[in-house]
C-alpha positions in Angstrom: 65.2 129.4 51.2 62.1 127.7 52.5 62.2 125.0 49.8 65.8 124.2 50.4 65.1 123.6 54.1 62.3 121.1 53.7 64.4 118.2 52.5 66.7 118.7 55.5 63.8 118.6 57.9 62.4 115.5 56.3 65.7 113.7 56.7 65.8 114.6 60.4 62.3 113.2 60.8 63.0 110.0 59.1 66.2 109.5 61.0 64.4 110.0 64.4 61.8 107.4 63.4 64.4 104.7 62.5 67.3 104.8 64.9 70.1 102.2 64.6 70.1 99.7 67.5 73.3 98.0 68.6 73.0 94.6 70.3 74.4 94.6 73.8 75.2 91.8 76.3 75.3 92.5 80.0 76.9 90.0 82.4 78.1 89.8 86.0 81.6 88.7 86.9 83.0 88.1 90.3 86.3 87.2 91.9 87.6 86.4 95.4 91.3 86.9 96.3 93.3 86.0 99.4 96.4 87.5 101.0 98.2 86.9 104.3 97.6 89.6 106.9 100.5 91.9 107.5 99.1 94.0 110.3 97.4 93.4 113.7 95.4 95.6 116.0 95.0 94.9 119.7 93.2 97.1 122.2 93.2 96.8 126.0 91.9 98.9 128.9 93.5 99.6 132.2 91.0 100.6 134.9 91.8 101.2 138.6 89.7 102.3 141.6 90.5 104.9 144.3 89.0 106.8 147.1 89.3 110.0 145.0 89.6 110.7 141.3 93.2 111.8 141.8 94.1 108.5 143.4 92.3 106.5 140.7 94.1 108.6 138.0 97.6 108.1 139.5 97.1 104.3 139.9 95.7 103.9 136.4 98.5 106.0 134.8 101.2 104.1 136.7 99.9 100.7 135.6 99.3 101.8 131.9 102.8 103.3 131.8 104.2 100.0 133.1 102.4 98.0 130.5 103.7 100.3 127.7 107.2 100.0 129.0 106.8 96.2 128.9 105.6 96.4 125.3 108.5 98.6 124.1 110.9 96.3 126.0 109.8 93.3 123.8 110.3 95.4 120.6 107.0 97.2 119.9 107.8 100.6 118.5 106.5 103.4 120.6 104.8 105.1 117.6 102.6 102.0 117.2 101.1 102.4 120.6 98.3 104.9 121.0 96.5 105.8 124.3 93.2 107.5 124.9 92.7 110.2 127.4 92.0 109.2 131.0 88.3 108.7 131.7 86.7 108.8 135.2 83.4 107.6 136.6 81.7 107.3 140.0 80.6 103.9 141.1 77.5 105.4 142.6 76.2 106.3 146.1 77.2 103.2 147.9 77.3 103.8 151.6 79.8 101.1 152.4 82.0 101.3 149.3 85.5 102.6 150.1 86.8 102.8 146.5 84.0 104.5 144.5 86.1 106.4 141.9 87.2 104.6 138.8 89.7 105.9 136.2 90.4 104.1 132.9 92.7 104.4 129.9 92.5 102.5 126.6 95.5 101.5 124.6 95.5 100.6 120.9 98.5 98.7 119.5 99.0 98.5 115.7 101.6 95.9 114.9 103.3 95.9 111.5 105.4 93.0 112.6 103.2 90.0 113.2 106.1 88.1 114.8 105.6 90.4 117.8 101.9 89.4 118.3 102.4 86.4 120.5 104.9 88.3 122.6 102.3 91.2 123.0 99.7 88.7 124.2 102.2 87.1 126.6 103.1 90.6 128.0 99.4 91.5 128.5 98.8 88.2 130.3 101.9 88.8 132.5 100.5 92.3 133.3 97.2 90.7 134.4 95.1 92.9 132.0 91.6 91.5 132.7 90.1 92.4 129.3 91.9 92.7 126.0 91.0 91.9 122.4 89.6 90.8 120.2 92.5 91.0 117.8 91.9 92.2 114.3 94.2 91.0 111.5 94.2 93.1 108.3 96.2 94.3 105.3 97.8 97.6 105.8 97.6 98.6 102.1 95.0 96.6 100.2 95.0 98.6 96.9 97.0 96.0 95.0 94.7 93.3 96.3 91.6 95.3 95.3 93.0 95.9 91.8 93.8 92.3 91.4 90.2 91.3 92.4 88.7 93.8 90.0 90.8 92.5 87.1 89.9 88.9 87.8 86.2 89.9 88.1 86.2 91.6 84.7 88.0 88.6 83.2 85.3 86.4 84.7 82.6 88.5 83.1 84.4 88.5 79.8 84.6 84.7 79.7 80.9 84.4 80.5 80.0 87.0 77.8 82.0 85.0 75.2 80.1 81.8 76.0 76.7 83.6 75.9 77.5 85.4 72.6 78.6 82.1 71.0 75.5 80.4 72.1 73.4 83.1 70.4 75.4 83.1 67.2 76.9 86.5 67.9 80.4 87.9 68.1 81.4 89.8 71.2 82.7 93.3 70.8 84.2 96.0 73.1 83.1 97.0 76.6 80.4 99.6 76.5 80.1 100.2 80.3 81.1 98.7 83.6 79.9 99.2 87.2 80.8 97.6 90.5 78.1 95.9 92.6 79.1 96.9 96.1 78.9 94.2 98.9 78.7 94.8 102.6 82.2 95.0 104.0 82.9 92.9 107.1 85.0 94.4 110.0 88.7 94.8 109.6 88.6 94.1 105.9 87.3 90.6 106.4 89.6 89.6 109.2 88.1 87.3 111.7 88.3 88.7 115.3 90.0 86.2 117.5 89.4 85.6 121.2 93.0 86.0 122.5 92.6 84.0 125.7 91.0 81.1 123.8 93.3 81.2 120.8 96.5 81.1 122.8 95.6 78.8 125.7 97.0 75.6 124.1 100.6 75.3 123.1 99.7 72.4 120.8 97.5 74.7 118.6 100.2 77.4 118.3 99.8 79.6 121.2 101.2 80.1 124.8 103.7 77.5 125.9 102.8 77.4 129.6 105.7 75.0 130.3 108.3 77.5 129.1 106.4 80.6 130.1 106.9 82.2 126.7 104.9 82.7 123.5 105.1 80.2 120.7 104.6 80.6 117.0 101.5 82.3 115.5 100.2 81.2 112.1 99.3 84.1 109.8 95.7 84.8 109.0 94.6 85.2 105.4 92.3 88.0 104.4 89.6 87.4 101.7 88.5 90.2 99.4 85.6 89.7 96.9 84.5 92.1 94.1 81.5 91.8 91.8 81.1 93.8 88.6 78.4 94.2 85.9 80.0 94.6 82.4 78.0 95.5 79.3 79.5 94.4 75.9 78.7 95.5 72.4 77.9 92.4 70.2 77.3 91.9 66.5 
């Protein structure tokens, strides 16, 4: 039994000393795709003062409720309006300050209809909200866009691999492995925050028409998405 096992052991040893190597080719592909935004997010804060917290609370709630009523009146669905809890603060120990208590509430509007965006900005201006924005334009469901970018990035890597293999006198084979090179993600899926009061001051640039007192047309923003992949091919 010992003699019959020796040839098998020798074969294993020889096989370990001379492994078969398969030529591989690793390349990087990238793609950038664009799509018009289909969702907008606007936030604003209502803050009012009072001699007591109760007075500040009531004043703030009343104004915030009035603004929400104005938004629903122009067509914003109530379920797209979210409000934070009331917050309170004391302005400090100021001897001559009559209104030291401050209450505030923040409202976040998520618009699925971008045609309402100029009307929302107009309503906030009419309500004399001192600070709102910036606005973030984004894509509600970017899965299809991400898949498209990935497909194009792999195709880009495949074209580069074919050229490199041809230059080296090889034939490109199948994909051995693939990994994505993750890039830093900018805010709001790449949307550019816009200063509302600057972007909508001039009617000539597509904003607030001061002469008519109503919002004018808003051009949609395009969102960019970039994906980079490293693809390893078998070659022969």
